[in-house]
N, C-alpha and C positions, 0 to 999 in steps of 0.2 A: 318716340318716333323723331326722326331725325328731325323735320322740319319745326317742331316746339321746343327741340333739344336747341337750335340755332337762334332762332326769333324768339323764343319765350312769348308770354302773355302780353296783352297790351294792344295790338295793333288790329285794323281793321278785317273784317273778313276777307277783301281782295286782295290782303297782301297776304295771308295764309293760302287760300285758293292759288297764287301764282307763283309761291314757291315747293307748293306739291305739286302741281303742273311740271316744277324742273325734277320735281324727285322725282315721280314716278314716269317721267321720261330718260332720268338716267338713270332706272332699274329697267328697262326696256316691258314694263305694262302699259299693256292696250287701253286708251281712256279717250274719253272725249267730253269736252271743258263745256261747262252751261248748255248742257246738253237738252235741247228743246222736245218736249213728249207731249201725245196729244193724252185730253182728259175726256173719257167718254162714260156716258150714261146711256142704255139700255138701248146700244148702236147708233148713238147719236154722237159727234164730238162736239163738247160745251166750252174747250179749252183747251188751252196749253200749260204747261211749266216747265220750268227749267231746272234742271237738278244739276246741282253743282260741279259735277264729275258720274259719268257713267261708264264703270272699268272691265273690263275684258266683256263686253256686252251682255252686263249678265246683272251689275252689282252697282246699286245706287250710294252714292257718298254724298251726305248733304253736312254743308260746313256752318259753324257758327262760330262764334266769338262774344261769347257774353261771360260774364259774372260765375256763372253757375247754368248750366241744362236745367229744366224746370219741363215737368209732365207733358205741357203743350207743345214742344220743341219734339220729345219723343211720340207725341201722338202724330204729327205732322210728318214726322217721315215711316211711320207706321200706311198712312194716308199713303204717303208715295208708293211705296210697293206695291200696296194692294194696287192700288187705281194704274201702275205699270204693270201690272202682272208679275213681276219678280217674286223670286224667292227670299233674296236678303238685300238688307240696305243698311248700310252704316251710315251713324251720327258722331261727328266729330268735335268736338268745340274746343279751340284755342286759347279761348278767352278765358278759360282758369288757370291758376298759378301751375295746377298738375294737369296735364291733357286728361280730358273727358271723352269718353268715345262710349257709344251704345250699339248693340248688333241688333238690329230690327227684323223681324220675321214676317212674312205674307202667312196671318193665320189660315188665310182661304185657302192654298197654293201646296197643294201635296209638293215632297221632295222627294 
C-alpha cells in the first residue's frame, strides 16, 4: 500500500490515519474518517463507536499500528461489522515491518 511504502512502520496510528485520508482523497474514494456509529442491543441504543474510516458507505476500515496483529484485533473488527450490519470490513496494521491486512466478513449477513 502506498502509505506504508512511503512511511514504513513505527509511527502512531493517527499518522497513518492522516496519510490514508490524504491518499483516499487523492484517488477520489468516498470516505468518512472517525465515523461515529450507533451500537444497539435488542432495538435499544447502548452506545457508539468511531470507526477509523467508513468507505463508500459500506466498508469499515480499522487501522492499527502494532508490531503484530493478534486474534483480539481481528475479533474486534469482526464485532464492528456485525454490530454495524455491514457485509465487510478491513483491518490494516501499519506497525509491522510488512503491511498486514485482514478482510473481515459479517457471518450473520447474507451477501
